[in-house]
LUMZAGU-10026 format. One record per residue (C-alpha): chain; residue number from 1; x, z, y. Coordinates in pm, 1 decimal. Example, Ala and Ser with C-alpha at 12.3 -4.5 7.8 and 13.67 -1.06 7.14 Angstrom:
BEGIN
   chain   resi         xx         zz         yy
       A      1     1230.0      780.0     -450.0
       A      2     1367.0      714.0     -106.0
This chain:
BEGIN
   chain   resi         xx         zz         yy
       A      1    10837.7    29061.2    -8044.5
       A      2    10587.9    28778.7    -8082.2
       A      3    10292.7    28816.8    -8323.4
       A      4    10298.7    28466.3    -8481.5
       A      5    10030.0    28241.9    -8642.6
       A      6    10202.7    27977.4    -8850.7
       A      7    10009.8    27662.8    -8931.9
       A      8    10187.4    27404.3    -9135.2
       A      9    10066.0    27067.3    -9254.5
       A     10    10118.2    26690.4    -9264.3
       A     11     9906.4    26636.3    -8948.6
       A     12     9879.0    26276.7    -9051.3
       A     13     9698.0    26275.6    -8802.7
       A     14     9591.8    26617.2    -8661.1
       A     15     9209.6    26615.9    -8671.1
       A     16     8907.2    26815.1    -8574.8
       A     17     8926.7    27013.8    -8910.9
       A     18     9270.5    27138.3    -8806.5
       A     19     9143.5    27222.4    -8455.6
       A     20     8850.3    27422.3    -8604.8
       A     21     9096.3    27608.7    -8844.5
       A     22     9280.9    27726.6    -8542.5
       A     23     8972.6    27836.5    -8356.2
       A     24     8847.7    28039.2    -8654.6
       A     25     9192.5    28207.5    -8707.7
       A     26     9221.4    28285.2    -8338.8
       A     27     8880.8    28449.6    -8333.6
       A     28     8997.6    28688.5    -8599.1
       A     29     9361.4    28749.8    -8506.4
       A     30     9530.8    28867.7    -8188.6
       A     31     9845.0    28664.5    -8184.3
       A     32    10077.1    28581.6    -7901.2
       A     33    10228.5    28255.2    -8042.9
       A     34    10104.7    27971.0    -8260.7
       A     35    10367.6    27778.0    -8435.7
       A     36    10262.7    27436.3    -8573.2
       A     37    10490.4    27309.7    -8849.0
       A     38    10450.8    26937.8    -8936.4
       A     39    10582.0    26849.7    -9285.9
       A     40    10827.5    26574.0    -9344.8
       A     41    10721.1    26493.2    -9698.4
       A     42    10459.1    26735.9    -9838.2
       A     43    10500.6    26851.1   -10201.6
       A     44    10283.6    26636.2   -10441.1
       A     45    10141.5    26408.6   -10155.5
       A     46    10204.0    26051.6   -10054.8
       A     47    10443.5    25953.4    -9777.5
       A     48    10264.9    26016.9    -9442.3
       A     49    10099.0    25718.1    -9263.7
       A     50    10253.6    25822.7    -8924.0
       A     51    10626.3    25870.1    -8862.4
       A     52    10783.2    26214.6    -8817.3
       A     53    10860.1    26120.2    -8458.9
       A     54    10490.2    26033.8    -8386.1
       A     55    10340.8    26333.4    -8555.6
       A     56    10583.4    26561.9    -8376.5
       A     57    10531.5    26410.6    -8043.4
       A     58    10148.1    26403.3    -8064.2
       A     59    10152.1    26780.7    -8118.8
       A     60    10435.1    26876.6    -7889.8
       A     61    10318.2    26688.8    -7572.2
       A     62     9965.6    26817.0    -7611.7
       A     63    10030.7    27187.4    -7657.8
       A     64     9812.7    27270.2    -7357.4
       A     65     9507.1    27111.1    -7532.2
       A     66     9499.8    27345.3    -7838.2
       A     67     9247.7    27639.2    -7873.1
       A     68     9302.2    27947.3    -7667.9
       A     69     9151.8    28295.4    -7631.3
       A     70     9071.0    28423.8    -7279.5
       A     71     9188.5    28777.1    -7368.4
       A     72     9526.7    28657.6    -7517.5
       A     73     9849.7    28544.3    -7346.5
       A     74     9885.1    28282.7    -7601.7
       A     75    10141.8    27997.3    -7628.2
       A     76    10202.8    27725.0    -7868.2
       A     77    10525.8    27590.8    -8019.9
       A     78    10579.5    27301.6    -8248.8
       A     79    10866.2    27330.8    -8492.3
       A     80    11059.1    27039.4    -8626.6
       A     81    11236.0    27257.4    -8891.9
       A     82    11065.7    27088.2    -9187.8
       A     83    11091.9    26736.2    -9033.2
       A     84    11463.3    26783.4    -9005.1
       A     85    11494.6    26858.7    -9385.2
       A     86    11399.2    26500.0    -9445.3
       A     87    11251.0    26591.6    -9784.9
       A     88    11004.1    26828.2    -9937.7
       A     89    11004.9    27169.5    -9782.4
       A     90    10906.5    27505.0    -9909.3
       A     91    10701.1    27752.9    -9707.8
       A     92    10919.2    28042.1    -9802.4
       A     93    11230.0    27875.8    -9647.2
       A     94    11028.6    27786.6    -9326.5
       A     95    10900.6    28148.7    -9291.1
       A     96    11255.8    28283.5    -9320.9
       A     97    11373.1    28035.7    -9047.6
       A     98    11083.1    28127.0    -8809.3
       A     99    11141.0    28501.6    -8870.6
       A    100    11494.0    28466.6    -8745.0
       A    101    11416.7    28233.9    -8460.9
       A    102    11137.9    28442.8    -8314.3
       A    103    11285.9    28774.3    -8431.9
       A    104    10944.4    28865.2    -8568.6
       A    105    10803.2    29010.4    -8891.3
       A    106    10444.6    28984.6    -8761.7
       A    107    10332.3    28669.7    -8921.0
       A    108     9994.0    28544.2    -9019.0
       A    109    10001.2    28219.8    -9229.9
       A    110     9716.8    27982.9    -9192.0
       A    111     9596.5    27770.4    -9484.8
       A    112     9294.1    27593.6    -9605.3
       A    113     9111.3    27685.2    -9916.2
       A    114     9212.1    27339.5   -10060.8
       A    115     9562.3    27483.1   -10074.7
       A    116     9466.9    27853.2   -10159.1
       A    117     9345.3    27787.8   -10507.5
       A    118     9693.3    27675.7   -10615.2
       A    119     9881.0    27926.5   -10410.3
       A    120    10019.1    28092.2   -10720.8
       A    121    10218.5    27764.2   -10787.0
       A    122    10388.0    27780.4   -10452.9
       A    123    10767.6    27851.1   -10464.0
       A    124    10829.2    28235.9   -10439.5
       A    125    10457.5    28282.7   -10358.5
       A    126    10493.9    28658.0   -10417.2
       A    127    10757.4    28690.6   -10160.9
       A    128    10543.6    28495.5    -9909.4
       A    129    10254.1    28739.6    -9968.3
       A    130    10487.9    29035.1    -9917.2
       A    131    10586.1    28897.8    -9564.6
       A    132    10268.1    28762.4    -9418.1
       A    133     9905.9    28814.2    -9370.2
       A    134     9738.7    28518.2    -9543.1
       A    135     9439.9    28367.7    -9352.5
       A    136     9234.8    28130.6    -9568.8
       A    137     8983.7    27890.2    -9406.0
       A    138     8696.8    27761.3    -9612.4
       A    139     8728.6    27386.0    -9649.4
       A    140     8492.8    27348.3    -9935.4
       A    141     8201.4    27510.0   -10101.5
       A    142     8355.7    27790.4   -10280.7
       A    143     8165.4    28131.7   -10302.4
       A    144     8337.7    28450.4   -10217.1
       A    145     8315.4    28546.7   -10577.1
       A    146     8539.4    28255.6   -10658.3
       A    147     8795.1    28359.8   -10411.0
       A    148     8792.0    28724.4   -10545.5
       A    149     8821.0    28594.3   -10912.4
       A    150     9116.1    28371.5   -10818.3
       A    151     9303.6    28653.5   -10646.1
       A    152     9233.9    28886.6   -10940.2
       A    153     9339.7    28646.2   -11202.1
       A    154     9630.4    28468.2   -11040.0
       A    155     9782.0    28697.3   -10762.6
       A    156     9941.1    29025.7   -10859.9
       A    157     9756.0    29272.8   -10636.1
       A    158    10085.9    29468.7   -10599.0
       A    159    10250.1    29183.4   -10422.1
       A    160    10033.6    29090.4   -10114.7
       A    161    10022.9    29248.4    -9776.8
       A    162     9678.2    29114.3    -9681.1
       A    163     9461.6    28818.1    -9770.9
       A    164     9182.0    28735.1    -9518.6
       A    165     8907.4    28494.9    -9652.0
       A    166     8714.0    28337.3    -9372.2
       A    167     8353.6    28290.6    -9463.9
       A    168     8296.8    28002.9    -9220.7
       A    169     8089.3    27680.8    -9258.4
       A    170     8285.4    27443.4    -9482.5
       A    171     8526.8    27203.7    -9303.9
       A    172     8507.8    26884.6    -9486.9
       A    173     8705.2    26643.3    -9271.8
       A    174     9049.4    26552.6    -9398.4
       A    175     9339.5    26330.4    -9313.4
       A    176     9255.7    26135.9    -9629.2
       A    177     8907.5    26053.6    -9480.4
       A    178     9066.1    25963.8    -9147.5
       A    179     9307.9    25709.5    -9309.4
       A    180     9019.6    25564.6    -9520.0
       A    181     8819.9    25506.0    -9190.4
       A    182     9111.4    25422.9    -8971.9
       A    183     8964.7    25096.7    -8847.2
       A    184     8633.9    25260.4    -8765.8
       A    185     8675.8    25352.5    -8394.4
       A    186     8346.1    25554.7    -8385.4
       A    187     8454.7    25762.5    -8689.3
       A    188     8780.1    25838.4    -8523.5
       A    189     8630.2    25939.6    -8199.8
       A    190     8394.4    26175.6    -8376.0
       A    191     8658.4    26335.2    -8604.4
       A    192     8968.9    26348.1    -8386.2
       A    193     9037.1    26552.8    -8080.3
       A    194     9021.8    26333.5    -7779.6
       A    195     9400.3    26376.4    -7706.2
       A    196     9497.7    26267.8    -8051.4
       A    197     9254.4    25975.1    -8050.1
       A    198     9409.7    25864.8    -7715.0
       A    199     9764.2    25895.7    -7858.1
       A    200     9684.0    25680.8    -8168.1
       A    201     9521.5    25410.8    -7941.1
       A    202     9824.5    25412.5    -7726.6
       A    203    10063.9    25389.9    -8019.8
       A    204     9859.2    25131.3    -8202.4
């Protein structure tokens, strides 16, 4: 049975912030498989700049380039489950699909703090927290006290399996900033993994 780390996002495009999030999560959790899940149309976000085909291809063909751990026999998969829905997808449904596909109940769900502070608004959030360990990566400048207050005030403590708050240095690069500076070649080189930068140049 695989011990899964599930990381969903638009990945429009996948950038160094995403890469760093994976590195941090893998430093804390011993998993055997990472599943990247690109969204088709994220809830409450604009239509992606890159097509579903391009985003899936960029991730899938470069699986060997993602972070590893020397002490883990770790593999990566890229799931097209949400892309095939051709509409907004809900994490609870994706998790049920992945549980069945990989026959695994050992799941860590990786999210950024930008999403965490609205987690109580996610569809069936309590059911998600019953099923997974939630790994939250700091992407802003919130104090640990703010995380604790949010959990206490918004998430029923009887529901969650485990919530791990990573007190890493803030990650402030975002896909929005990438798009705003898309014509700045130096900005892209600094903020995108080399393999993604090369893919974008090739597809341009």
